[in-house]
C-alpha positions as CSV (number, residue, x, y, z in Angstrom):
1,M,55.3,-2.5,-9.8
2,K,51.7,-1.3,-9.4
3,A,52.2,1.3,-12.2
4,A,53.6,-1.4,-14.5
5,S,50.7,-3.7,-13.7
6,T,48.2,-0.9,-14.4
7,S,49.9,-0.1,-17.7
8,S,49.9,-3.8,-18.7
9,G,46.2,-4.0,-17.8
10,L,45.3,-1.0,-19.9
11,G,47.4,-2.4,-22.8
12,A,45.4,-5.6,-22.7
13,A,42.2,-3.6,-22.5
14,F,43.0,-1.6,-25.6
15,S,44.1,-4.8,-27.5
16,Y,40.7,-6.3,-26.6
17,C,39.0,-3.2,-28.1
18,V,41.0,-3.6,-31.3
19,Q,40.0,-7.3,-31.6
20,Q,36.3,-6.5,-30.9
21,V,36.2,-3.9,-33.7
22,R,38.1,-6.2,-36.1
23,S,35.7,-9.1,-35.3
24,Y,32.4,-7.3,-35.3
25,D,32.9,-4.1,-37.3
26,Y,35.4,-5.1,-39.9
27,H,35.0,-2.2,-42.4
28,H,35.4,0.4,-39.7
29,Y,38.4,-1.4,-38.3
30,F,40.2,-0.5,-41.6
31,C,39.0,3.1,-41.3
32,L,40.5,3.5,-37.9
33,L,43.9,2.2,-39.1
34,H,44.2,5.4,-41.2
35,L,43.9,7.6,-38.1
36,P,47.1,9.2,-36.8
37,P,48.6,7.2,-33.9
38,D,47.7,9.8,-31.3
39,M,44.0,9.3,-32.1
40,R,43.9,5.6,-32.9
41,K,43.7,4.2,-29.4
42,A,40.9,6.5,-28.4
43,A,39.0,5.7,-31.6
44,F,39.2,2.0,-31.1
45,A,38.0,2.3,-27.5
46,L,35.0,4.4,-28.6
47,R,34.2,2.1,-31.6
48,A,34.5,-1.0,-29.3
49,F,32.0,0.6,-26.9
50,N,29.7,1.0,-29.9
51,V,30.2,-2.7,-30.8
52,E,29.4,-3.8,-27.2
53,T,26.1,-1.9,-27.2
54,A,25.2,-2.7,-30.9
55,K,25.5,-6.5,-30.5
56,A,23.9,-6.7,-27.0
57,M,20.5,-7.7,-28.3
58,D,21.8,-9.9,-31.2
59,V,24.0,-12.1,-29.1
60,A,21.5,-12.6,-26.3
61,S,19.3,-15.8,-26.4
62,D,16.6,-13.9,-24.6
63,P,15.8,-10.2,-25.4
64,R,15.5,-9.5,-21.7
65,V,19.1,-10.5,-21.3
66,G,20.2,-8.2,-24.1
67,L,18.2,-5.3,-22.5
68,M,19.9,-6.0,-19.1
69,R,23.3,-5.8,-20.9
70,L,22.3,-2.4,-22.3
71,L,21.1,-1.2,-18.9
72,W,24.5,-2.4,-17.5
73,W,26.3,-0.2,-20.0
74,Q,24.0,2.8,-19.1
75,E,25.1,2.4,-15.4
76,A,28.7,1.8,-16.5
77,I,28.9,5.2,-18.1
78,D,27.7,6.8,-14.9
79,K,30.3,4.9,-12.9
80,I,33.1,5.7,-15.3
81,F,32.4,9.5,-15.0
82,A,32.3,9.0,-11.2
83,D,35.8,7.5,-11.4
84,K,34.7,4.1,-10.3
85,V,36.6,1.0,-11.4
86,I,34.8,-1.4,-13.7
87,E,36.2,-4.9,-14.4
88,H,35.5,-5.0,-18.2
89,P,38.2,-4.4,-20.8
90,T,36.2,-2.1,-23.0
91,A,35.0,-0.1,-20.0
92,Q,38.6,0.2,-18.7
93,A,39.8,1.5,-22.1
94,L,36.9,3.8,-22.4
95,S,37.5,5.2,-18.9
96,C,41.1,5.9,-19.8
97,V,40.0,7.7,-23.0
98,I,37.3,9.7,-21.2
99,S,39.8,10.8,-18.5
100,E,42.6,11.7,-21.0
101,H,40.4,13.5,-23.6
102,K,37.5,14.9,-21.5
103,I,34.9,13.1,-23.7
104,T,31.4,14.5,-23.3
105,K,29.2,12.2,-21.2
106,G,26.0,13.3,-23.0
107,W,27.0,11.7,-26.3
108,L,27.8,8.3,-24.8
109,K,24.6,8.4,-22.8
110,R,22.6,9.3,-25.9
111,S,24.0,6.3,-27.7
112,V,23.1,3.8,-25.0
113,E,19.7,5.2,-24.3
114,A,18.8,5.1,-28.0
115,R,19.6,1.4,-28.1
116,I,17.7,0.8,-24.9
117,N,14.6,2.5,-26.4
118,D,15.0,0.5,-29.6
119,A,15.2,-2.7,-27.5
120,R,12.0,-1.8,-25.8
121,R,10.3,-0.9,-29.1
122,E,7.0,-2.8,-29.7
123,E,5.9,-1.1,-32.9
124,I,7.7,-0.3,-36.2
125,P,9.0,3.3,-36.5
126,D,6.5,5.8,-37.8
127,T,8.7,7.9,-40.0
128,I,12.1,8.0,-41.7
129,E,13.0,10.9,-39.5
130,E,12.7,8.7,-36.5
131,L,15.3,6.3,-38.0
132,E,17.5,9.3,-38.9
133,R,17.4,10.4,-35.2
134,Y,18.3,6.8,-34.2
135,A,21.3,6.8,-36.6
136,E,22.4,10.2,-35.3
137,D,22.3,9.0,-31.7
138,T,24.1,5.7,-32.3
139,V,26.5,6.4,-35.2
140,S,27.1,10.1,-35.4
141,T,27.8,10.3,-31.7
142,I,30.8,7.9,-32.2
143,L,32.2,10.3,-34.8
144,Y,31.6,13.3,-32.5
145,T,33.5,11.7,-29.7
146,T,36.3,10.6,-32.0
147,L,36.7,14.2,-33.2
148,Q,36.7,15.3,-29.6
149,A,39.4,12.8,-28.7
150,G,41.5,14.3,-31.5
151,G,41.1,17.8,-30.1
152,I,39.2,18.8,-33.2
153,N,36.7,21.6,-32.5
154,S,35.0,22.4,-35.8
155,T,31.3,23.0,-36.6
156,A,31.9,22.0,-40.2
157,A,33.4,18.6,-39.1
158,D,30.5,18.1,-36.6
159,H,28.0,18.8,-39.4
160,A,29.8,16.4,-41.8
161,A,29.9,13.7,-39.0
162,S,26.2,14.1,-38.4
163,H,25.4,13.5,-42.1
164,I,27.8,10.6,-42.4
165,G,26.4,9.0,-39.2
166,K,22.9,9.3,-40.5
167,A,23.8,7.8,-43.9
168,S,25.8,5.0,-42.3
169,G,23.1,4.3,-39.7
170,L,20.3,4.1,-42.3
171,L,22.4,1.8,-44.5
172,L,23.3,-0.4,-41.6
173,L,19.6,-0.8,-40.8
174,L,19.0,-1.9,-44.5
175,R,21.8,-4.4,-44.2
176,S,20.2,-5.9,-41.1
177,L,16.8,-6.6,-42.8
178,P,17.6,-10.1,-43.9
179,Y,19.1,-11.0,-40.5
180,H,16.1,-9.8,-38.6
181,A,13.8,-11.5,-41.1
182,S,15.6,-14.8,-40.5
183,R,15.1,-14.4,-36.7
184,N,11.4,-13.5,-37.2
185,R,11.9,-10.3,-35.2
186,P,8.6,-8.5,-35.1
187,I,10.2,-5.1,-35.5
188,C,11.3,-4.2,-39.0
189,Y,13.4,-1.1,-39.8
190,I,11.3,0.1,-42.7
191,P,9.3,3.0,-41.2
192,A,5.5,3.1,-41.6
193,D,5.6,6.1,-43.9
194,V,8.0,4.5,-46.4
195,A,6.2,1.1,-46.2
196,T,2.9,2.9,-46.9
197,N,4.3,4.5,-50.0
198,H,5.1,1.1,-51.4
199,G,2.1,-1.0,-50.3
200,L,4.1,-2.9,-47.6
201,L,2.2,-1.8,-44.5
202,V,-0.3,-4.3,-43.1
203,K,-2.6,-3.5,-40.2
204,H,-3.6,-6.1,-37.6
205,G,-5.9,-4.2,-35.2
206,S,-3.8,-1.7,-33.4
207,R,-0.5,-3.2,-34.6
208,S,1.3,-2.8,-37.9
209,E,3.6,-5.1,-39.8
210,I,5.7,-4.9,-42.9
211,R,5.1,-7.4,-45.8
212,M,8.4,-9.0,-46.7
213,D,6.9,-11.3,-49.4
214,S,7.1,-8.9,-52.3
215,R,10.7,-8.5,-53.3
216,E,9.9,-5.8,-55.9
217,K,8.0,-3.6,-53.5
218,L,10.6,-4.1,-50.8
219,S,13.3,-3.1,-53.2
220,D,11.4,0.1,-54.0
221,A,11.2,0.9,-50.2
222,V,14.9,0.1,-49.8
223,F,15.7,2.4,-52.8
224,E,13.8,5.3,-51.1
225,M,15.7,4.8,-47.8
226,A,19.0,4.4,-49.7
227,S,18.3,7.6,-51.6
228,I,18.0,9.5,-48.3
229,A,21.3,8.1,-47.1
230,N,22.8,9.2,-50.4
231,V,21.6,12.7,-49.8
232,H,23.3,12.8,-46.4
233,L,26.6,11.6,-48.0
234,Q,26.4,14.4,-50.6
235,K,25.7,17.0,-47.9
236,A,28.7,15.7,-45.9
237,R,31.0,16.0,-49.0
238,E,29.8,19.5,-49.7
239,L,31.3,20.5,-46.4
240,A,34.7,18.9,-47.2
241,Q,36.4,22.2,-48.1
242,T,35.6,23.7,-44.7
243,V,36.5,20.7,-42.7
244,P,40.0,20.8,-40.9
245,K,42.5,18.5,-42.5
246,K,43.0,16.7,-39.2
247,A,39.3,15.8,-39.2
248,L,39.3,14.2,-42.6
249,P,40.5,10.7,-41.5
250,V,37.8,10.6,-38.8
251,L,35.2,11.0,-41.6
252,L,36.5,8.1,-43.6
253,P,33.4,6.0,-42.7
254,A,31.7,7.8,-45.5
255,V,33.7,5.5,-47.8
256,P,32.3,2.2,-46.7
257,A,28.8,3.8,-46.6
258,Q,29.3,4.7,-50.3
259,I,30.6,1.3,-51.1
260,F,27.6,-0.4,-49.7
261,L,25.3,2.1,-51.5
262,D,27.0,1.1,-54.7
263,S,26.6,-2.6,-53.9
264,L,22.9,-2.0,-53.3
265,R,22.6,-0.3,-56.7
266,R,24.3,-3.3,-58.4
267,S,21.8,-5.6,-56.7
268,E,18.9,-3.4,-57.8
269,F,18.3,-2.6,-54.1
270,D,17.4,-6.2,-53.3
271,V,18.7,-6.6,-49.7
272,F,18.4,-10.4,-50.0
273,D,20.8,-10.6,-53.0
274,P,23.6,-13.0,-51.8
275,R,26.2,-10.8,-53.5
276,L,25.7,-8.2,-50.7
277,G,27.0,-10.7,-48.1
278,R,30.3,-11.4,-50.0
279,G,33.6,-9.9,-49.1
280,V,33.4,-6.6,-47.4
281,L,30.0,-4.8,-48.1
282,G,29.6,-6.7,-51.3
283,I,33.1,-6.2,-52.8
284,S,36.4,-8.1,-52.3
285,P,38.5,-7.2,-49.3
286,F,41.3,-6.2,-51.7
287,W,39.1,-3.6,-53.5
288,F,37.7,-2.4,-50.3
289,Q,41.1,-1.6,-48.8
290,L,42.3,-0.1,-52.1
291,K,39.3,2.3,-52.2
292,L,39.9,3.2,-48.6
293,K,43.6,3.8,-49.1
294,W,42.9,5.9,-52.3
295,H,40.5,8.2,-50.4
296,A,42.8,8.5,-47.4
297,W,45.8,9.3,-49.6
298,R,43.8,12.0,-51.5
299,R,42.4,13.3,-48.1
300,K,38.9,12.7,-49.3
301,Y,35.8,11.1,-47.7
């Protein structure tokens, strides 16, 4: 009876993870459906963990509450690796995945710590390289752990995952600009070096701010950042011939990254263009799923 109860509890935990990803990370939800069944459960648990930490600050009415949630997850990772029981469905599913697939603790810790440091940030990032490191720590790490859960040990796959994570992370930050502007968040994810290139950086004593009133200059800055994301996608695809076939479905998140990049191009890199908020990443759900299925069928990313 106890074993059946435990199995039922884990089943509910994994179902919760699937629902979290479907609700908060819709385009990656469809990516995960193309994974082989033996990888899918682990991938949903890892992606749900990313959802939990990514939305911690956004759903909190007080930033201090969001930070406390992130610190809770930092402690939760330590407890999971110490074989302690945590009464949280995502943590329970994650614990099962870590135990079964021997997931590297360092990657999960890097992800949470990067978000904690971002939550504590009081100044805009200095350089685009700083944002690339943030994308690596929060997005690429999820791909690394998914590859590990699938038993895939490939330097080429890891390198491709690194580039895809950086591209996806940079584009996600661009997508978030209107949201953070609507909430008057003091931190803007356009780094100082890019803002300076386009006349968007304003100094107020020791503090710097980004001007959001010039759509043309802002679009130029977005174009520069999107171009860097595009380079990462190109580098990832250059590795495709050396990536093991089993790893190709894990790297499908390159497809939604490209879709959003194409949507940005159509909107002339105006992140406030309402078309970007329609459907899935600016295109209809039907076309999104069709593009994803086409790439998956052709074993492309």
